[in-house]
C-alpha positions in Angstrom: 0.2 0.2 -0.3 1.4 3.3 -0.7 1.2 5.5 2.3 2.1 8.8 0.0 0.2 11.7 -1.3 0.8 12.1 -5.2 0.9 15.4 -5.7 -0.4 17.1 -9.0 3.2 17.9 -9.6 4.7 14.5 -10.3 6.4 14.4 -6.6 5.6 12.5 -3.7 4.6 14.1 -0.5 5.0 11.8 3.1 4.0 12.8 6.3 6.7 14.0 8.6 6.1 11.0 10.6 6.1 9.1 8.0 9.7 10.7 6.6 11.4 10.4 10.0 10.2 6.8 10.6 11.9 6.4 6.9 15.0 7.6 8.0 15.3 6.0 11.7 14.6 2.4 9.7 16.2 2.4 6.4 18.7 5.3 6.7 19.4 7.6 3.2 19.7 6.1 0.2 23.6 5.3 -0.3 25.7 3.4 -2.7 25.2 0.4 0.0 21.6 0.0 -1.9 20.6 0.3 -5.3 18.3 3.3 -6.7 15.1 3.0 -7.7 13.6 5.8 -9.3 10.0 6.1 -8.0 8.5 9.7 -9.2 10.6 12.1 -11.3 10.0 15.7 -12.1 11.4 17.7 -14.9 10.6 21.0 -15.4 12.2 20.9 -18.9 11.1 17.9 -20.0 7.4 19.2 -21.1 5.7 16.0 -19.6 4.4 17.4 -16.8 1.2 18.6 -16.7 0.7 22.3 -14.4 -2.5 24.4 -13.4 -2.8 26.7 -16.2 -3.3 30.1 -15.0 -4.9 33.0 -16.8 -3.2 35.0 -19.5 -2.5 37.7 -18.4 -1.2 40.7 -21.0 2.0 41.8 -21.3 3.1 45.4 -20.4 3.8 46.3 -24.0 0.8 45.4 -25.5 -0.2 48.8 -24.4 2.5 50.2 -26.5 1.6 48.3 -29.4 -2.1 49.4 -28.7 -1.1 52.7 -29.0 0.8 52.4 -31.9 -2.0 51.3 -33.9 -4.1 54.2 -32.5 -1.7 56.8 -33.6 -1.0 55.0 -37.0 -5.1 55.2 -37.5 -4.8 59.0 -36.6 -1.7 59.1 -39.1 -3.2 57.5 -41.6 -6.1 58.9 -41.9 -4.5 62.4 -41.8 -2.4 61.5 -44.9 -5.3 59.7 -46.7 -7.1 63.4 -46.5 -3.8 65.3 -47.4 -3.6 63.0 -50.5 -6.7 64.2 -51.1 -6.5 67.5 -51.1 -3.1 67.8 -52.6 -4.8 65.6 -55.6 -8.1 68.1 -55.6 -5.8 71.5 -55.2 -3.3 70.2 -57.9 -5.8 68.6 -60.5 -9.2 70.6 -59.9 -7.8 74.2 -58.4 -4.4 74.8 -60.0 -5.4 72.5 -63.1 -8.8 74.1 -63.6 -9.1 77.4 -62.3 -5.4 78.2 -61.9 -5.8 81.5 -64.2 -9.4 82.2 -62.7 -8.3 82.4 -58.8 -8.1 85.2 -57.0 -4.8 86.4 -56.3 -5.3 85.5 -52.4 -7.0 82.2 -52.8 -3.8 81.4 -55.2 -1.0 81.9 -52.6 -3.0 80.1 -50.0 -3.5 77.3 -51.9 0.1 77.8 -52.7 1.8 78.1 -49.1 -0.7 75.3 -47.9 0.3 72.8 -50.6 4.3 73.8 -49.5 3.3 73.5 -45.7 1.4 70.2 -46.1 4.3 68.3 -48.6 6.7 69.6 -45.9 4.9 68.2 -43.2 4.4 65.1 -44.9 8.0 64.9 -45.8 9.2 65.5 -42.0 6.6 63.4 -40.8 8.1 60.4 -43.0 11.6 60.9 -42.0 10.9 62.0 -38.5 10.7 58.1 -37.3 13.5 57.3 -38.7 15.3 60.4 -36.8 13.5 59.2 -33.9 15.0 55.8 -34.0 18.5 57.3 -34.4 17.5 59.3 -31.3 17.3 56.2 -29.1 21.3 56.1 -29.4 22.2 58.9 -28.6 21.6 59.0 -25.1 24.9 61.5 -24.3 24.6 65.0 -25.5 28.0 64.9 -27.7 26.1 62.1 -29.5 28.0 59.0 -28.3 26.5 55.7 -29.6 26.7 54.1 -26.5 23.4 52.4 -24.2 25.9 51.8 -21.6 26.6 55.5 -20.9 23.3 55.4 -18.3 25.4 53.9 -15.8 27.0 57.1 -15.4 26.1 60.1 -13.3 28.9 63.3 -12.7 31.2 62.5 -15.3 28.1 61.9 -18.1 27.6 65.5 -17.4 31.2 66.6 -17.7 32.0 64.2 -20.7 29.2 65.4 -22.3 30.1 69.5 -22.2 33.6 68.6 -23.2 32.0 67.2 -26.2 30.9 70.3 -27.8 34.1 71.8 -28.2 36.3 69.0 -29.5 36.0 67.0 -32.6 34.0 63.9 -32.7 37.0 61.5 -32.9 38.4 62.5 -29.8 35.4 62.1 -28.3 35.0 58.8 -29.6 37.9 57.8 -27.6 37.3 59.1 -24.5 33.5 58.2 -24.6 32.1 56.5 -21.8 33.0 53.0 -22.8 36.2 53.4 -21.0 34.4 55.3 -18.1 32.1 52.7 -17.3 34.7 50.4 -17.1 36.9 52.1 -14.8 36.6 52.9 -10.9 39.0 55.4 -11.0 39.2 57.4 -13.7 43.0 58.5 -13.8 44.3 55.0 -13.7 45.4 53.5 -16.7 44.7 49.9 -18.0 47.0 48.0 -19.1 47.6 44.4 -20.2 44.9 42.4 -21.4 41.9 45.0 -19.8 42.7 47.8 -21.9 39.6 49.6 -23.4 41.2 50.4 -26.6 38.0 49.6 -28.8 38.5 47.1 -31.7 38.5 48.1 -35.3 35.2 49.0 -36.8 34.5 49.2 -40.3 31.6 51.1 -41.2 30.1 54.3 -39.1 27.1 54.4 -36.8 24.7 57.1 -38.0 24.8 58.7 -34.7 28.6 59.3 -35.1 29.0 60.5 -38.3 30.3 64.2 -38.2 28.2 65.8 -41.1 30.0 68.8 -40.3 33.0 69.0 -38.5 32.4 71.5 -35.3 28.7 71.4 -35.6 27.7 67.9 -34.3 25.9 69.1 -31.6 23.4 70.5 -33.9 23.2 66.9 -35.9 22.0 65.1 -33.3 19.5 62.5 -34.0 17.6 63.6 -30.8 18.0 67.2 -32.0 17.0 66.8 -36.0 13.8 64.6 -34.8 13.2 67.5 -32.4 13.4 70.0 -35.1 11.3 68.2 -37.4 8.4 67.7 -34.3 7.9 71.2 -33.8 8.4 71.8 -37.8 5.2 69.3 -38.1 3.4 71.3 -35.5 3.8 74.4 -37.0 3.0 73.5 -40.7 -0.3 72.1 -39.3 -1.1 75.6 -36.9 -0.5 77.6 -40.1 -2.4 74.7 -42.2 -5.7 75.6 -39.6 -5.2 79.2 -39.5 -4.8 79.6 -43.1 -8.3 77.3 -43.9 -10.3 78.7 -41.1 -9.8 82.4 -42.4 -10.9 81.4 -46.0 -13.8 79.3 -44.9 -14.8 82.0 -42.5 -14.6 84.9 -45.0 -15.3 83.1 -48.2 -13.4 86.4 -49.8 -13.2 84.1 -53.3 -13.6 86.9 -55.7 -17.1 87.8 -57.3 -18.5 85.8 -60.1 -20.2 87.6 -63.0 -23.6 86.4 -64.7 -22.8 84.0 -67.2 -18.9 82.9 -66.3 -19.2 79.4 -66.8 -15.9 78.8 -65.9 -16.1 80.1 -62.5 -19.6 79.0 -61.0 -17.8 75.8 -59.3 -14.8 78.1 -58.1 -16.4 78.4 -54.6 -17.5 75.0 -53.9 -14.1 73.8 -55.1 -12.5 76.1 -52.8 -14.5 75.3 -49.9 -13.8 71.8 -50.4 -9.9 72.0 -50.7 -10.0 74.5 -47.2 -12.2 71.4 -45.7 -10.2 68.7 -46.7 -6.4 71.0 -45.4 -8.7 71.6 -42.0 -9.6 68.5 -41.7 -6.0 66.9 -42.1 -4.6 69.5 -40.2 -6.8 68.7 -36.9 -7.0 65.1 -37.7 -2.6 65.7 -37.3 -3.1 67.7 -34.2 -5.3 65.2 -32.8 -2.7 63.0 -32.8 -0.2 65.0 -31.3 -2.5 65.6 -28.4 -3.0 62.5 -28.2 0.5 61.7 -28.0 1.3 64.5 -25.4 -1.1 62.9 -23.4 -0.8 59.6 -23.3 3.2 59.8 -23.5 3.6 62.7 -21.5 1.3 63.2 -19.2 0.2 59.8 -18.4 3.8 58.7 -18.8 3.2 55.3 -21.0 6.6 54.8 -22.1 8.1 54.9 -18.3 5.1 53.0 -17.1 5.8 50.1 -19.6 9.3 50.3 -18.7 8.8 50.0 -15.2 6.3 47.2 -15.5 8.8 45.5 -17.5 11.5 45.5 -14.4 14.0 47.1 -17.1 15.9 49.6 -14.6 17.2 53.2 -15.5 18.2 52.1 -18.7 14.9 50.8 -19.4 13.4 53.9 -21.7 15.9 53.4 -24.4 14.8 49.9 -25.3 10.9 51.1 -24.5 11.6 54.1 -27.0 13.0 51.8 -29.8 10.4 48.8 -29.4 7.7 51.7 -29.3 9.4 53.2 -32.5 9.4 49.8 -34.6 6.0 49.2 -33.6 4.9 52.7 -35.0 6.9 52.2 -38.1 5.2 48.7 -38.5 1.6 49.7 -38.5 2.8 53.3 -41.2 4.8 51.1 -43.2 2.0 48.1 -43.9 -1.4 47.2 -42.3 -2.3 48.9 -39.2 -2.1 45.7 -37.1 1.6 44.5 -38.3 2.6 46.2 -34.8 0.9 44.2 -32.7 3.0 41.4 -34.0 5.8 42.3 -31.9 6.7 41.6 -28.5 9.5 42.6 -26.3 11.3 38.9 -26.5 11.3 38.7 -30.1 12.0 42.2 -30.5 15.5 42.0 -28.0 16.7 38.4 -30.0 16.3 40.4 -33.1 18.7 43.0 -31.6 20.8 40.3 -30.5 21.3 38.8 -33.6 22.0 42.4 -34.9 26.0 43.4 -35.8 25.5 46.7 -33.8 27.4 46.3 -30.4 24.4 48.7 -28.7 21.7 46.5 -30.3 23.1 43.5 -28.8 23.7 45.1 -25.6 20.6 46.2 -25.6 18.7 43.0 -26.7 21.1 41.2 -24.1 20.0 43.0 -21.2 16.1 43.1 -21.9 16.1 39.3 -22.2 18.3 39.1 -18.8 16.0 40.8 -16.9 13.1 39.2 -18.5 14.7 35.7 -17.8 15.4 37.0 -13.7 11.8 38.2 -13.7 9.5 35.3 -12.2 6.3 36.8 -14.4 7.8 37.0 -17.6 10.8 33.8 -17.1 9.1 30.8 -18.2 7.6 32.6 -21.6 10.8 34.0 -22.3 13.0 31.1 -21.7 10.6 29.3 -23.7 11.1 31.4 -26.9 15.0 31.7 -26.1 14.9 27.8 -26.1 13.3 27.2 -29.3 15.5 29.5 -31.1 18.8 27.8 -31.7 20.3 30.8 -32.9 19.7 32.9 -30.2 21.3 30.1 -28.0 24.1 30.1 -30.3 24.5 34.0 -29.8 24.3 33.8 -26.4 26.9 31.3 -26.1 29.3 33.1 -28.7 29.5 36.4 -26.6 30.6 34.3 -23.9 33.9 34.3 -25.5 33.8 38.0 -25.8 36.6 39.4 -23.4 36.8 42.7 -24.3 36.2 45.0 -21.2 33.9 47.3 -22.8 32.0 44.0 -23.8 31.6 43.1 -19.9 27.9 43.8 -19.6 26.6 42.0 -22.5 28.8 39.4 -21.9 27.2 39.0 -18.1 24.3 39.9 -19.5 24.6 35.9 -21.7 26.5 34.5 -18.8 23.2 34.7 -16.6 20.8 34.3 -19.4 22.7 30.9 -20.0 22.5 29.8 -16.2 18.8 30.5 -16.2 18.4 28.2 -19.8 20.2 25.6 -18.7 18.1 25.3 -16.0 15.8 23.4 -18.3 16.2 19.7 -19.3 15.4 20.1 -23.1 17.4 23.6 -23.1 20.5 22.3 -21.7 20.5 19.8 -24.3 20.4 21.9 -26.9 23.0 24.7 -25.2 25.5 21.4 -24.6 25.0 20.5 -28.2 26.3 23.9 -30.1 30.0 23.0 -31.1 32.5 24.6 -28.8 29.4 25.3 -26.2 31.6 24.3 -23.5 34.9 25.4 -24.6 33.3 28.7 -24.5 31.7 28.7 -20.8 35.3 27.2 -20.1 36.2 30.6 -21.0 33.7 32.4 -17.8 36.0 30.4 -15.7 39.3 32.4 -15.2 41.8 30.5 -12.8 45.2 29.6 -14.4 48.6 28.0 -14.1 52.0 29.4 -14.6 53.6 27.5 -17.7 56.4 25.2 -16.3 59.1 24.6 -18.8 60.1 20.8 -17.0 58.0 17.4 -16.5 59.0 17.4 -12.6 57.2 20.3 -10.8 53.6 21.9 -11.4 53.2 25.7 -12.1 51.7 28.2 -9.5 48.0 28.4 -9.6 46.8 31.9 -9.5 42.9 32.2 -9.5 42.2 35.6 -11.0 40.0 37.9 -8.7 38.0 41.2 -9.6 40.4 43.5 -11.3 39.3 47.0 -11.0 37.9 47.4 -14.6 36.4 43.8 -14.9 34.5 41.2 -12.8 36.1 37.8 -13.4 34.7 36.7 -10.0 31.3 37.3 -11.6 32.0 35.0 -14.5 33.7 32.4 -11.9 30.2 32.2 -10.3 28.2 32.1 -13.6 30.1 29.6 -15.3 30.3 27.1 -12.4 26.3 27.4 -12.0 26.0 27.0 -16.3 27.8 24.0 -16.0 26.5 22.7 -12.7 22.9 23.2 -14.4 23.9 21.1 -17.3 25.8 18.2 -15.4 22.1 17.7 -14.3 22.0 15.6 -17.7 24.0 12.4 -17.9 25.2 13.0 -21.6 26.3 16.5 -20.7 28.5 15.3 -17.8 30.1 13.2 -20.5 31.1 16.2 -22.6 32.3 18.2 -19.8 34.7 15.6 -19.4 36.0 15.7 -22.6 36.7 19.0 -22.5 40.1 20.1 -22.5 41.2 22.0 -19.6 37.9 22.2 -17.6 37.8 19.3 -15.3 41.4 20.7 -13.7 40.1 24.6 -13.9 37.0 23.2 -12.2 39.2 21.8 -9.5 41.5 24.6 -8.9 38.3 26.1 -7.6 37.7 24.0 -4.8 40.9 25.0 -3.1 40.1 27.1 -0.3 42.9 29.1 2.2 42.6 28.1 5.5 42.4 32.0 6.4 38.9 31.7 4.4 37.7 29.1 6.3 38.1 29.9 9.8 37.3 33.5 9.5 33.9 33.9 10.7 33.5 37.4 9.4 34.1 35.5 5.6 31.6 36.9 3.3 29.2 34.2 1.7 30.1 35.2 -1.9 33.7 34.1 -1.3 32.4 30.7 0.0 29.9 30.2 -2.2 32.3 29.7 -5.1 34.1 26.7 -3.4 30.7 25.4 -2.5 29.6 25.4 -6.4 32.6 23.8 -7.3 32.2 20.9 -4.9 28.7 20.9 -6.2 29.8 20.2 -9.8 32.6 17.6 -8.7 30.1 15.9 -6.8 27.5 15.8 -9.6 30.7 14.4 -12.0 32.0 11.7 -9.5 28.2 10.2 -9.1 27.8 9.6 -12.5 26.9 6.1 -13.7 28.1 3.5 -16.1 30.6 3.6 -17.8 30.8 7.5 -18.2 31.0 7.9 -14.7 34.0 5.7 -14.5 36.0 7.6 -16.7 35.0 11.1 -14.9 35.9 9.5 -11.7 39.5 8.7 -12.6 40.0 11.8 -14.5 38.9 13.3 -11.4 40.9 11.5 -9.2 44.0 11.7 -11.4 44.2 15.5 -11.1 46.6 15.5 -8.2 44.9 18.7 -6.4 41.8 17.0 -5.9 42.3 14.9 -3.1 44.3 17.1 -1.2 41.8 20.3 -1.7 39.0 18.0 0.0 41.4 17.1 2.8 42.1 20.9 3.9 38.3 21.5 3.9 37.6 18.8 5.9 40.7 19.8 8.0 39.9 23.5 8.6 36.2 23.6 7.4 34.4 22.9 10.8 32.7 26.4 10.2 31.1 25.4 6.9 29.7 21.8 7.7 28.0 21.9 4.1 31.4 22.3 1.9 32.8 19.4 4.5 29.6 17.1 3.6 30.2 17.7 -0.4 33.5 16.9 0.3 33.1 13.8 1.6 30.3 13.1 -0.7 33.0 13.6 -3.4 35.4 10.9 -1.6 33.3 8.7 -1.5 32.0 8.6 -5.1 35.3 8.5 -6.4 36.2 5.6 -3.8 33.8 3.5 -6.0 37.1 3.2 -8.3 39.6 0.7 -6.9 42.8 3.2 -7.8 41.1 6.0 -6.8 40.5 4.3 -3.5 44.0 3.8 -2.8 45.0 7.4 -4.0 42.6 8.7 -1.1 43.7 6.4 1.7 47.4 7.1 0.6 46.6 11.2 0.7 47.8 12.3 4.2 45.4 13.0 6.8 42.1 12.0 5.3 41.1 8.7 6.7 42.0 10.6 10.1 39.6 13.8 9.8 36.9 11.6 8.2 37.0 9.8 11.5 37.7 13.1 13.3 34.4 14.4 11.9 32.5 10.8 12.5 33.5 10.5 16.5 33.0 14.7 16.8 30.6 15.5 19.6 30.7 19.3 18.6 28.6 19.3 15.4 25.7 20.2 16.1 22.3 18.1 15.8 20.8 19.7 12.7 24.6 19.2 11.1 24.4 15.1 12.1 24.5 14.5 8.3 28.3 15.4 7.9 29.1 12.9 10.3 26.5 10.1 8.5 28.6 11.3 5.6 31.8 10.8 7.0 30.6 7.2 8.0 29.6 6.4 4.9 33.1 7.3 2.9 35.1 5.2 5.6 33.1 2.0 5.1 34.0 2.4 1.3 38.0 3.1 2.0 38.0 0.2 4.0 35.2 -1.6 1.4 38.2 -4.6 -0.4 41.3 -2.5 0.3 44.0 -4.2 2.5 46.0 -1.5 2.1 43.0 0.9 4.0 41.9 -1.1 6.3 45.8 -1.6 8.0 46.0 2.3 7.5 42.5 2.1 9.9 44.2 0.2 12.6 47.0 1.9 13.1 45.0 5.1 13.8 43.8 3.1 17.0 40.0 3.6 16.5 38.7 0.0 16.8 37.5 0.6 20.3 35.5 3.8 19.2 34.2 1.9 16.7 33.1 -0.4 19.4 31.6 2.0 21.0 30.1 3.8 18.1 27.6 0.6 18.2 25.5 2.0 20.9 24.9 5.5 19.0 22.0 5.6 17.0 23.5 8.1 14.8 26.6 6.2 14.4 26.2 2.5 14.4 24.9 1.3 11.0 28.3 3.1 9.2 30.2 1.8 12.3 29.0 -1.5 11.6 29.6 -1.2 8.1 33.2 -0.1 9.2 33.8 -3.0 11.4 32.7 -5.8 8.6 35.1 -4.5 6.3 38.0 -4.4 8.5 37.4 -7.9 9.5 36.6 -9.2 6.1 39.5 -7.6 4.2 42.6 -6.7 6.5 44.0 -10.3 6.5 44.9 -13.0 9.0 47.5 -11.5 10.2 45.6 -8.5 11.6 43.8 -11.5 13.6 45.2 -10.2 16.7 45.0 -6.5 16.3 41.2 -7.3 15.4 40.4 -9.6 18.8 39.0 -6.2 20.4 35.8 -6.7 18.1 34.8 -9.4 20.1 33.7 -7.1 22.5 30.7 -5.8 20.3 29.5 -9.6 20.1 26.3 -8.9 22.8 25.6 -5.6 21.2 25.6 -6.6 17.7 24.0 -9.9 18.9 20.9 -7.7 20.8 20.5 -5.6 17.6 20.1 -8.8 15.5 17.6 -10.3 18.0 15.2 -6.8 18.1 16.1 -4.5 14.9 15.0 -4.7 11.4 15.7 -3.5 8.1 18.7 -1.7 7.4 20.1 -1.9 11.2 19.6 -5.6 11.0 21.0 -6.1 8.1 24.5 -4.5 9.0 24.6 -6.4 12.7 23.9 -9.7 10.8 26.4 -9.0 8.5 28.9 -7.8 11.1 27.9 -10.8 13.4 28.9 -13.2 10.8 32.3 -11.7 10.6 33.1 -10.8 14.4 32.0 -14.0 15.5 35.2 -15.6 14.1 37.2 -13.6 16.5 35.5 -15.4 19.5 36.4 -19.2 20.6 33.4 -21.5 21.3 34.0 -20.5 24.7 33.6 -17.4 24.7 30.6 -17.6 22.1 28.6 -19.4 25.2 29.7 -16.6 27.6 28.3 -14.1 25.0 24.8 -16.1 24.7 24.6 -16.5 28.7 25.3 -12.4 28.9 23.0 -11.4 26.8 20.2 -14.0 27.9 19.8 -15.7 24.3 19.9 -18.9 23.3 21.8 -20.2 19.9 18.3 -21.7 19.0 16.7 -18.2 19.3 19.4 -16.8 17.1 18.9 -19.4 14.7 14.8 -19.1 14.7 15.7 -15.8 14.0 17.9 -16.4 10.7 14.9 -18.8 9.6 12.3 -15.9 10.1 14.9 -13.1 7.9 14.7 -16.1 5.5 11.5 -16.0 5.3 10.4 -12.5 5.8 12.8 -11.8 2.3 11.7 -14.6 0.7 12.5 -12.4 -2.5 15.5 -9.9 -2.8 14.9 -6.2 -1.2 16.6 -3.3 -3.1 16.5 -1.7 0.7 18.3 -4.8 2.1 20.1 -6.8 -0.6 22.5 -8.5 1.0 20.6 -9.5 4.4 19.8 -13.3 3.0 23.7 -13.5 2.2 24.6 -12.6 5.4 21.5 -14.8 7.2 23.0 -17.6 5.5 26.4 -16.7 6.6 25.9 -16.7 10.2 24.0 -19.6 9.8 27.4 -21.4 8.5 29.3 -19.9 11.2 26.5 -21.2 13.9 27.0 -24.6 12.6 30.9 -24.7 12.2 31.0 -23.3 15.8 28.7 -25.5 17.4 27.0 -28.9 15.9 24.3 -28.4 17.9 23.2 -25.9 16.0 23.0 -28.5 12.8 20.1 -30.2 14.6 18.2 -26.9 15.4 18.8 -25.6 12.0 17.1 -29.0 10.6 14.1 -28.9 13.5 13.6 -25.2 12.1 13.4 -26.3 8.4 16.6 -24.6 6.8 17.4 -26.8 4.2 13.7 -25.8 2.4 14.1 -22.2 3.0 17.8 -22.5 1.5 16.3 -24.1 -1.3 13.7 -21.2 -1.5 16.7 -18.8 -2.0 18.4 -20.7 -4.7 14.8 -20.6 -6.5 14.6 -16.2 -5.9 18.1 -15.3 -6.7 19.4 -12.3 -8.3 21.8 -9.6 -9.1 21.1 -7.5 -6.8 22.3 -10.0 -4.6 26.0 -10.0 -5.7 27.5 -6.6 -5.2 28.6 -4.8 -2.5 28.2 -1.4 -3.8 25.9 0.1 -6.5 26.2 3.3 -8.2 22.2 3.7 -9.3 21.3 0.6 -10.8 24.8 -0.5 -11.7 25.9 -3.0 -9.4 29.7 -2.5 -8.3 32.6 -4.7 -6.4 31.0 -8.3 -7.0 31.2 -10.7 -3.8 34.0 -13.1 -4.1 31.5 -16.1 -3.1 28.3 -16.6 -4.9 24.7 -16.9 -3.0 24.7 -20.1 -4.6 28.6 -21.0 -3.2 27.1 -20.4 0.4 23.8 -22.5 0.5 25.9 -25.4 -1.1 28.0 -25.0 2.2 25.0 -24.5 4.4 23.3 -27.4 2.6 26.2 -29.1 3.1 26.9 -28.5 7.1 23.2 -29.7 7.4 24.4 -33.5 5.6 27.3 -34.0 6.9 26.7 -33.6 10.5 
């Protein structure tokens, strides 16, 4: 019966008391048992069904609707203007040119010139307004980064009015953005010399050498704006004057050429008035929404684009407005900020790329827009390719766009399908590796290693930020099994990751250390842990490569030794050692690294660790059990530490007894016969072990039965009799308990895969130790139970440890051999 509650999101929820009971009974899932996936939720797979929430209009929809309404006014005015122009040229000037009154002729001419000027300037105003979005500084420096400055921005803008534009370019806000000290020179790789460009940026073109201020895009667009207002106002005044006075001249009787002149003029002046009024209404509507209601600022605030958002919002609005005017009025409604940003990112203009990356970063970081934005980016391979490409841009002027791309990818990699797409781009992992700024000095000889240098934040570049982001991206990519193999195969990446696991003793012991200083170490350890725990052939190769890096184990040893103030780091390091110990060579390297076993025991026995950090002690016990498994050298090293008595005492400590039993069993099994005298002290644990076998269940019972089968061998028959007398338990009761275990687990259990094997081993010892036990087992029906075991054996019972569902460290004696030995003892005696 499933006592859990199946939630809608695919996860299994258990009541608190159930979780506590499960933890106490079974312990946490470890490498000593196979893992069976009972439920999996993958936010990126697209298979899970999440409750749908009502659609919420995106903030930019207000702008596209505004652009649509303005376009309706503009197109209506343009249509009336065109009709009026045709009427004037064909009907009035064409048909009545010589009969028009002198004032009418000049009024019509002036109105036509005014309207022609307005229409021409209107068609070009949007073009200049587009350019105005790039002219952020008064000096015309085409840089989005200038919004980050304050006082220096004003000073540089003022200076720019009096110097040639080429000089302004060299001392632009690009360099100032990256400097904390304006007077400090930038040398080496951190120089701010702009890379060679072969084309002009429109807002930087010096139309006149020393009058660039006048020809700024923003100033030209303003000039055209006021020119249109003046033209429309003049048109209204002239049209009204004529419509009110109607002084079109006298028409003599019988003059057929002038009889329709008044009606034609009325129609023309009405068309001109209507067009001008529509245009002024459009301008009034614009001022109301953009000036008084501050629609653009409102949308920028709702999009959470920060101080620089107005540049992006204005550019988006003018693009939408242009589409409404140039094509169908509904074309602008198809635009949205995400696709707009992706288009900018794909452009060749550095400033457009920066704006596009900034918009995408803000949307990705905003919970309201994150899912939709990531979905759009994830389905566009060209955008992902560009983001990956940007990671290689190390020019200090491109720091902001590089950081934006890294932050976007760090979010994108959190979805499984997206992480596969990112890792599938050729060279993507090399690009991500470029974010990790650590290096070793070149050594000319083969008998030494270069000195490691981790590049911290430069005065002009945030290297440490990129280190964090690089590790986050790799960690999320590593959640997929296939990506782990790619990470391992990327040249030079694993040594970089391992270098970040090093931390100085000073930082570990400093109580005032900032979290960011420890965060990089934690992320690198988390990444190494994921890689080291990989299953299958990929995991074997990764563990071998990680353990062969000479700094891996020593870096973790330093964390174990000095990191008592950072138990989470210690736990991560211990879990890495446990995973690496799945490989025989790595086990020997760990045990042979001075102080590792000692530090693990110090943590395992430590009484100073708070209760809420006891998971560190449990992890240390798992690691020690792994170190002693099938490693005679490590068993000898442990015996030299003189911890046998403390391990025996730990069998009575609920937190430690499972791992203490595992360690003692491995010591008894793999130390060798020459260590018999040193292991004699294990016999002192016999009463505790026997009582646990009789009273406990599940995982604890399994390890105690296993320990009993090995530890009881260090007792003589007389000593074993004393043990049974002291505990008040008879041999027949123990024999009956063994039969109960075999009946209970008539089929192998993934929770206790070795309990039937250990039970048979204990039965064999009892029959060899005391012939009377043979009769007892015969009477209890052991032979029939053994036959049932043979009929239900499985591969899961053949291994000591597991890597996922893969069995590792096969038992040297098969369960069939054990059954045959037990049956032989039953028959011979």
